[in-house]
KOLLUM-456411 format. One record per residue: y, z, x of N, C-alpha, C, O, CB in turn; residue in three letters. Coordinates in steps of 0.05 Angstrom, whole numbers, plus 5000, padded with zeros to 4 digits. Each point is the difference from the previous one (the first is absolute). Last residue first. Glycine has a CB too. Layout:
REM residues N
YZXYZXYZXYZXYZXala;...
This chain:
REM residues 354
480046464421497849884983499350194977498349944984499849815056arg;508250545025500949784985498049884981500749924978502150015057gly;494750705030501450114979501049834981499750054976501250275052val;495549335050497850114984501250154974499049974978498150105066ala;508749585021498749804987498050114981499849924976501149805062arg;503050885020501949904982498949784981500450004975503250125059val;491550175039499950204979502149934979499550054977498950315056gly;501049095042497849974984499950224977499249944977498549865064ala;509150245022500549784983497649964981500449944976502649855060glu;496350875029502150084979500349764983499950044975502650305055ala;492349525043498750184983501850114976499050064979498150065062leu;506649365028498149834982498550184982499549914977500049755057arg;505850775028501849854981498149844982500350004975503849965059val;491850445036500850194981501549894979499550054977500550265055ala;498249185043497550044984500350214977498549994980498949895061leu;509749945021499649814979497550024984499949934976502849795051arg;499050875044501750074977499649784979499850064977503750195053leu;492049615050498750204981501950074976499150034978498450175062asp;505949195024497749904988498650204982499149944978500549775060asp;507650615015501049824978497649874986500050014975504349885050ala;493650595054501150184977500849834976499250054977502550305056phe;496149185044497350124987500950204977498850024979498349945067ala;510049675006498449784984497750114986499449944977501949735055glu;504050915025501249924975498449814984499750034975504450055046pro;494250655054498349764991501349904974498950024978496450185042gln;508950535025498549905021498449734995499549835017500250674995glu;506249944923501449955023498449855021500849805011501850604979trp;493449934930502049794994501749915022501149785000499050404956ala;493750545055498749745003501949784987499849775008495350444989ala;504650745045502449874991499249734995501349835012501750455013phe;490350305006501450164977502349854990500750044977498150415042his;495048925038499750304996501850104975500349874979498950185074gly;495549005001502350134986499250284998497850095005503749514968gly;491249575034502150125018502150134982500149934977499249725058ala;492749924930499350055030502350125014499550105022497449514979pro;500650544889501549815021499350085027499450235006504649704963his;492250164922499850145027501449785021499349775001496050524986glu;504649904900500549825021500350155027501850165005500349534962val;494950354921499950185024500249815027498149865007498750524966tyr;504749574912499749855025500650225021501950165000499549364981glu;498150794933499249734993499349855025498049855000504950164960arg;498051075010500049825022498949714993497549974997502050445034val;504350504923498749764990500249805020501749824997499250284958asn;499250995067501849764996498049784988497650005006506050125036leu;493450754987502850054989501449764989502050014985498350365047phe;490749625009500050244984502750064986500050134979496550055054asp;502249105030499149954972499950254982500149984976497449645042glu;504550425077502049924983499349954971501550064982500449765058ala;491350395023502050234994502149924983500550134980498750065063tyr;494649174985498750184982501850244993499850124978495949735042gly;507049485042500149924972498950214982501150054979498649495034arg;504350785081497749834993500549944968501450144986495250095052pro;511850035029497950134980497849774993500749774996503150574983ala;503849895107498849794983497850094983498050085011503249625021pro;506350805023497550084991499049784980499850064976501250445033lys;506849365047499250295006497250044993498350085017506250094973ile;498148835039501350194982498550285003497950035013503549584953asp;496249515079501850245015501350194982501450175009499649535026gln;493749544926498350195017501650225015499150235002497849395004pro;504849994895500949895028498650205019500050254996504949524989phe;494149934904499450205020500649865028499249785005497050474964leu;506249654916499949885027499850215023501650195002501149444979ser;495650244905500250215022499749835028497949885006500050544963leu;504449394918499249885027500650215020502250105002498749434984val;497750584902501050055026499049845022497649955002502950464982thr;501249824900498649815019501450025027502449975003496349714960pro;501751154969501649735007498349855019499050125020505750084975thr;493250724976498649784991501349735003498749794995499650514975asp;501350725076502049834994498549744992498749895018504850335012val;494250934973499449715006502249824992501750084983493650005012arg;506150855007497350005008498949725010498749965020500950424949glu;511049875041498049934978497250035011499649955024503749724952pro;504050925073499049734999498249964975498550174991501649825060leu;508250714975497449994992499249684997501549854988498950654989ala;506750135090499849804976497149994992498350085016505749614999cys;504050925052497249944988500249814979502049984986496450465024pro;508349675076500050034973497149954988498949785005506050074995glu;496850065095500850284991499650044970499150214992504349805046thr;495649135004497950165012500350294989498050144996501949565048tyr;506349624930497549974989497650145012497850004989504149594999thr;506950495048499950124973497249954986498950184988506149755009ala;499149845096497850184995499350064970497950124994503350085049phe;506549314988497749825000497450174999497849894994504849765032ser;506150744983499549944973497549814998498949974978506050105012ser;498050165097499150254987499249944972497950094991505150185037gly;500449035029497450095007499250244983497650024992503049815054ile;507849604948497950074979497350095008498250004984504149694992thr;507149975059499750315000497750054980500150214985505049905026gly;498849015017500350084974499350314997500350114978498749405008ser;501150055099502649964988500250104972502250084991498349535039val;491150465016502250185013502649954987501550194996496249805048trp;494649514927499650284992502650165013501150184987493449765011tyr;504849185026500750014971499650274991501550084982497249465009ala;498950285098503050014994500750034970501850144991498949565051thr;490450154983500950255006502950054995500950204987495649815046val;500049134960498650154979500750295003500150144980496149525018trp;506849735069501449964974498750164978501450094982499949455031thr;494750525074502950114998501449964973501450184989498849735059leu;491549664968499750284996502550144998500450164981495749805041ile;504449164998499150034973499550274993500750094978497549485025glu;504050185086502450014982499150024970501550104983501249605051asp;490550265033501750245002502250004981500550204986498549835059pro;493249414920501450005026501550255003500450144980499949365020thr;490450414941503150035001500949945028498750085020501450264944phe;490849585016500949944975503349994998501349864984494250354999ala;496649905088502749835003501149924973500949784996497550025048ser;492150534941501349985028502549834998500249794987495350265036glu;502150454889498549845017501549965025502450075002495549714960gly;503751114979500449715000498249875019498850135017505849944970ser;497150895005499049914973500049694999499149904979502750524998trp;501950095099497050064997498849914976497549985000503350405026ala;508549444994498449875018497050054996498349835002505550205029glu;502950384913500449714999497949845018499049794993506250314997leu;495550865015498449904975500349694999498049874994502750584979lys;504149985095497250065005498449884975497949885004503350565026glu;508249514967498749795015497250065005498549815001505550085020ala;501250784933499449734984498749805017498049884991506050184981leu;498250785066498650084978499149724985497749964992505150515006trp;503049505079497350065007498550034974497849885000503650355044ala;507649624944498649765011497150075007498249854994506249975025leu;501150884951499349814980498749755009498349894987505350304990leu;499550435089497750124982499349814978497649944997503850545012gly;506049265043497449985016497750114987497849895001504750145038ala;506250064921498849724998497449955017498349844993506549994999pro;499451074961499149905026499249724996498049964986500550505030ser;504050114912501950035018499649885026501849995017499050394960asp;493249594948502349914992502450025018502049864996496150254963gly;493050225056499949745003502849874990500749785008494050244987leu;503750925003499249915027500349705003500949925021495950454981ala;505050054914502150075019499049905027501849925016499750484956val;492549464961502449844995502150075018501449825009497550144947ala;493350565039499549745015502649814996500649855018493950184974leu;505350814961500150045030499749745015501449955019496750514977thr;501549514910502650075009500050065030501949945014499250244939asn;490349625002502249785003502850055012501249855015496549994947pro;492450615027502750085014501949775004501049965022496550405001arg;493949524930500450284997502750105013501150204990493949845009thr;501749025001499650124973500650294995500550094978496149585019ser;504249865088501949884983499650114971501950024984498249565047gln;494150725037502750085005501949894978501650144988497449885062glu;491949724946500350304996502850095005500950174985494549895028ala;502549065008499850034971500350304993501450064981495449525016ile;502550155093502749954989500150024971502250064989498649655048tyr;491050415009502050215005502749934988501350184989496349935053gly;493549394959501650074978501950225004500950114980495649734995gly;496349735085502549874998502050114978502349925000495149675018glu;493650765002500949905026502949904999501650055018493749824993ala;500250434912499850245021501249915024501250165014494750034970arg;503149174948502250204992500150225019502150115005497649784948phe;493649455058502549915005502250204994501950045015496349524977trp;493150664983500350005029502649895009501350125018493949844987gln;502749974904500350295008500650045028501850155008495349974958ala;500549015003502850094990500750285009502250075009497249634951ala;491850005052502049865021502550104993501550105017496049484990arg;496250674932499650155024501949885023501150165016494049944970gly;504649474930501350264998499850175026501850145007497249854943leu;496449175046502849975003501550274996501950065014497649474970tyr;491450455000500449975029503249975006501050115019494249664985ala;501950214906499950275011500350015030501050205010496249934953val;502749044995502250154993500050285009502050115009498349604954ala;492349715051502449915016502550164993501750045017496349504986asp;494050644943499950105028502549905018501250165014493649844982pro;506950074900497949895015500150105027501950145008498249464964pro;503451044949500949765017497649895013498150145005506550065004leu;496150634935500349744984500649765014500449784988501350494979lys;497750615074497449964985499949764982497949904992501650585008ala;508349835051498049825017497549964984498649805005503150385040pro;508449914919497650154998497849875015499149784991502250394966asp;510049865049497849865000497450174999499850195015502949475007ala;506750614991498850044973497449834997498650044980506150045001thr;500949915100499850284993498750064974499250234996504749835029ala;498049065005497850115017499850304993497850125003502949545036ala;506549784929497249994981498050155018498250114988502649414985arg;508050325060499850254986497449994985499150214992505849855004gln;498349185052498550195016499550264986498350155008503549645031pro;498849224917501650235004498750215015497850094992504449814968ser;494949115057499550184976501950255009500450075023494249784963val;508149185054498250245004499850134973501549954981499850135067asn;503349124958499050005027498550265008499050035023504849664989thr;498449744888500350235016498749955029498049875003502150424953leu;503449254944499249925027500550255017502350085004498849414990his;497950324892500650135024499049865024497949885001502150534974leu;502949324915498150015023501150165022502550035002495649534987ala;506450414928498049814992497650015023497649974994506149724979ala;504150994986498749935027497749824994498050094990503350355032val;503649884902501849865018498749925024500549775009503150484974arg;491750224947501249784988502149845017500849784993498350484967asp;496350555068498449775003501049764982498949785004497350535006pro;507550625031501349764987498249775000500749795011503750365003his;493550695027501950094979500949784982500850044977500850305054ala;492549505044498550164978502150104980499250044977497150135056ala;507149315037498149854986498750164979499849914978499549815061ala;506550745023501549824982498149824981500649964976503150035060leu;492750575030500950164979501549834981499850044976500450355053ile;496549195047497650114984501350164974499149974978497650085067glu;509449675021499149764984497950094984500049934976501249745056ala;502450965029501849944978498749784982500050034975504150105055val;491350045046499750244983501849964974499250054978499750265064thr;501949075028497649974987499550214980499049944978499449845060gly;509050275016500649814982497349954984500149964976503849825054gly;495850805043501650134978500349804976499850084977502850215059val;491149255024500850285010501450134974498849984978502149875074asp;499049164926498350155023501250255005502350044994496449575028gly;501949514895500950245016498050105018497549974997505450164966gly;500249134950498550005026501450275018502450055002496649364996ser;500550114891501150215022498350005024497550004998504350304966val;501249014946497850075021501450195017502349975008495149584992thr;505850284893500349925032497450105014498550174991506949875010tyr;501549934899497049985009500149895030501449815007496850084942arg;510050265000498250154983497150005009498350144990504749774974pro;507349965079497149905004498150194984499350225008501849595040tyr;509150224964499149804981497249895006499449774994505350124999gly;501450835047500149745012498849774984500349765007499450505034leu;499650664930503249925003500349745013501949864993499550625011glu;489749874994500749944973502949914998500749824984496050515002asp;500449975095498949724995500649924973500749774995495750295036leu;505850824996501649815012499149714993501649824996499550515040ala;493750384931502449994988502049785014501249844986498050675001asp;492749695056499449884975502649974983500349784989495050415013ala;505550295079499649715006499349864972501249794994497150325055val;502950834947502549875007499649705005501649834991499950605029val;490750074966501750024976502649835004500749824984497450655005val;496349705085498749824982501549974975500249774991495650335027ala;506850575040500849755011498849774983501349804996499050425050ile;497050674936502649944992501249725009501449864985499250645015arg;490949755031500049974970502649954991500449804986496050495009gly;502349935093499449754996500049934971500549774993497350255047ala;508950744984497249935007499549724996501749854991496950604997ser;510150165011499549705002497449975012499749935023505149954982met;499750984979498549914977499349705003498649894982503950464989gly;506750245069497049985002498549874978501349934980499150475045pro;509749335015498750204981497050005004499049795007504850154958thr;502449455079501350275006498650244981500650235002504249505011thr;495149175031498250184985500950295007499750105022496349574980leu;509449325010499250245007498550174981500950014977502749945050pro;495849004968502350184998498950295008497650054996504749664966pro;492849485084500150104974502650194997500950095021493949884975ala;502149605085501449834985500250084970501249854984497549815048phe;494150835028502349865009500949794979498349894986500250205061pro;496350724912499549835022502649845008502050004986493049974998phe;504250604937499450195025499849835025500250115022497250234949gly;500349184936501750225004499350185025497750075005502949904944pro;496749005053499250234986501850245005500850045023494749784979leu;506449144992500450195024499450294986501750124987502149575041ala;492349354929501850245002499950155025498050035013501550014941pro;498748935018499050185019501950254998502150005013495949625018val;499149424912501550264999498850185020497650064999503449894953val;498448935016499350225017501950234999502449965001495649715027val;498249344920502250185002499250285017497950114994503849684959his;494249235069499850224980502250165000501450015020494249994984val;503349255054499249884973499450224980499249954977498849635047asp;504350565071502449904986499349894972501849954985500249945060thr;493350615034499650054972502249904983500850134981496750255030leu;501549625088497449864989499950054970498149904987499350185057leu;510050305009500249714998497449844991500049764994503450295042pro;496650954971501749884979500449715001500049874979502150545021leu;492850145063498649894978501849884980499249824985497450495023val;506550185068498749745010498449854977499549765002500050465045arg;505050664941501849815007498949715006501249804994501350595021glu;493850514957499549754986501849795006500049794987498350464979phe;502150645071497149955003499449694986498049865007500850704992arg;509949904997499649835021496949925004499449795012504850425008leu;499250474917499849714988499649805022499249784994503850354968val;494250755073501849954981499649754988497849885003505250405018ser;491350545044501649745000502150004980501150214994495049535022asp;495950875017502750055006501949775002501649975019496650405001pro;496549784900501250135021498349945026497549994998504450374970trp;499248964946499050275006501550135020502349935005493549944984gly;505849274931499450075027499150295003499950144980503349505034his;496449554907500750295005499350085027497749975007501550134947leu;502848994978499050085026501050285006502450065001497449465016leu;498849754895501350235009498750115024497650054999503950054956val;499348924982498450185016502050225011502349955005494149675007val;503049564904501450195017497950185015497850074990506349934979ala;496148904987499050285000501750185017501549905017493849934976pro;509449294962497950095024499250284996501550174990500649535044ala;504749794912497450074988497850095021497750074993503549604971ala;507649985059500350264985497650104989499850254998504549634990pro;496949495099499149974974500450284984498750205008497949425008asp;505750335076501549794984499349964974501749924984498749875054ala;498451175008499049745003501749794984501650074983493850145023ala;507850745041499349874976498949745006500949865018502450384958arg;498050775071499649725007499249834976497650024992501350145053gln;505050854981499149864978500249705004502149894993499150504980his;498850665075500349735005498749844976497750044993502450055060ile;504050924937497749835004500849735009502249924993495350324972ala;505350885006500949755013497749845005498050115007505750105013arg;498950584907497949895017501049755011500949824985495550394989leu;507150774978500849735010497949905017499250135020505549984977glu;494550634919499649955030501049725007499249814985496650515017thr;503550084908501950155013499849975030501350155015498750174947gly;494549144979499550284997501850185016499050215010496549664982arg;506349235040497650044980499450305000499750135021498149394988ala;509349635029500050304990497750034982499749874979505450195023arg;497149205081499350034973499850314993498950165016498749384985val;505649645076500150284994499350034971501349864983502150235053thr;494849065045501250114974499750304998498550115015500549464962val;500249575107500050274990501150044970502149884993498550255057trp;495849105021501250004974499750294987498250044984500849455011pro;502650305111497949994982501150024971502150114996494850075039leu;508149925045500149734987497849974981500049804984502050005056glu;499151005017501949994979500149744981500950004977501650295056arg;492049815044499050164978501950004979499249984977498450305053ile;504949295048497749874987499150134976499449884980499349965063arg;507950575011501149774983497849864987500349934977503650005053arg;493550765027501250124976501349754982499950004975501250475053glu;495349345058497850054980501150114971499149944978497850175063his;509049745035498749754992497850054979499649834982501449995062val;503450934992501849844984498749734990500449914977503350315050gly;492450415037499350064971501749794981499149914979499950625032trp;497849385092502449954986499350064971499049824986502849825047asp;494650615075499149954972502750004983501750175003493350055004tyr;505749925087499049754995499449954968500349784990497850245060gly;502450944994501549795016498549744992497749985007503850325035asp;496150524915502550095013501449755012502549984999495550485013ala;493349424952501650104978503050075010502049954986493450234991trp;497649615088500949754983501950094978502049864995493649905014arg;500650955039501849835019500949754985502449945000495150225045gly;496250384912502550115000502449855019502449994995494750444994leu;493849305007501349944975502750145002502049874993493550094980leu;499250205101500549704998501649944975501949845001493850065022glu;501250994991502249915016500949734999502349935000496450395026asp;493749974925502450104990502349945018502249934990495350424987val;494249435056500949824978502450104984501549844990493850035007arg;501050635073501249775011500649814977502049855001495550205043ala;498450794935502750035010501449755009502449964996496250475017gly;493749534911500350075028503050015008501849874990493849925019gly;499650444893501349775016500650095027500850235004501349584956ile;490050734996502649904991501049805017498749935019502350474961gly;490750005038501950224995502649944988501850174998496050015039arg;495149204992498950174978501650234993499450134980496349735034ala;506549555058500749894975498850144976501049984977499549605046pro;502750735077497749974984500449924971501150164985497150165045asp;508249905045498849735004497249984984498449825005504150155043asp;502950844955502049794994498749725004501249804990502750515025ser;493050694988498749774988501549764995499449854982497950455000trp;505950565052497749925020498349774989498249895013501450605004pro;511049524960497650184994497849925020500149805014501050244935thr;510749805040497149925011498050214991500750244998501249535045glu;508349824928498150244998497449915010498849824989503450384971val;509149525045497349915001498150255000500550205013500949375011arg;508650304933498550175021496949914997498650034980504850415016arg;506249014975497350104995498750145023499949915023499649734945thr;509549945020499650295005497250074996499350245004505149874981leu;498449004992500950045030499550295009499550045024504349614972arg;494750144914498349865016500350035029498150045016501949684948leu;506350604974497650164998497949895017498750165014502449974941arg;506749385039500550245015497750175001499450125020505249854968glu;495449264958499849945029500250255018498650035020503349534969arg;499150554917497149935006499949935031498150095013500949744938leu;509750335013498450234999497049955009498850155015504450034948asp;503049115026500450145025498250255001498950065020505949774983his;492149324938502150175001500350175026498050025015501549974936asn;497048985037498750244997502450245004501749975017493449805003met;
């Protein structure tokens, strides 16, 4: 770990508030101190960096944008292809535990523009819609004319846009959430009662928990200075979400620190706000056959009646454990659901062939 980071950690000024021990007011002071202590003394980024570097990385140029991706090829050249799209506040590391379970398919895991492990993002305009264009072109460059797309959070929004724009390429979808932006356009008069109740819960969640969205979408420059210059600030901002949005004991301290250090060393916390800041239009409906996986500790698990207003839901799978980072928390369950989507894709190909 570089000298600058260690020195910043050593000089951290502890900040106390009257609510430091109230989990409803954000990450607790004692937890921050624990993680900062480990980060400063005992945590070895080099071990994790070497492991990450050894993943099968490729770089593809698409529409004037360089896209880096993990590209794990199956032994069979004719194997189906799957594309895994991460969200915020994570990175391709969301899928690290599921990669060994998917050796029989070709797997592409793009580092989404603006996020850790991606080339630096220096120009505006990188919305979820723009990312979908870049990903589609990159997959074409890699030689995949047809594939199954899996996504959650930002990656789920990109997946929905990609599927609607390229029904000839996206054979099936696997999502862990309905795009949260849909709540703003949903018409309660056209929804079943469980979906209307869900909109009420989503609105309440936003009032109680959505402050980070307001700040990241409206004042990214200001927030980037605060988090990009302070490792303690960055740790508090990200670790709060990693722990609050996941199942119990989903991350060890070193795993949290690895996900946070990826943001620190790449300097991407500010650019990771792009999909919050840049507007994009969602398709009214996506007709691609879809598997929707629901994990109970996720932010806002949607009922089937709500999802079906926007998606062609063929399989709706509710799991007993797991949260926002399902591929990391419950890799076997995630892989099983992804395979359901691959089977939907293969069935569609056979139907077209007939």
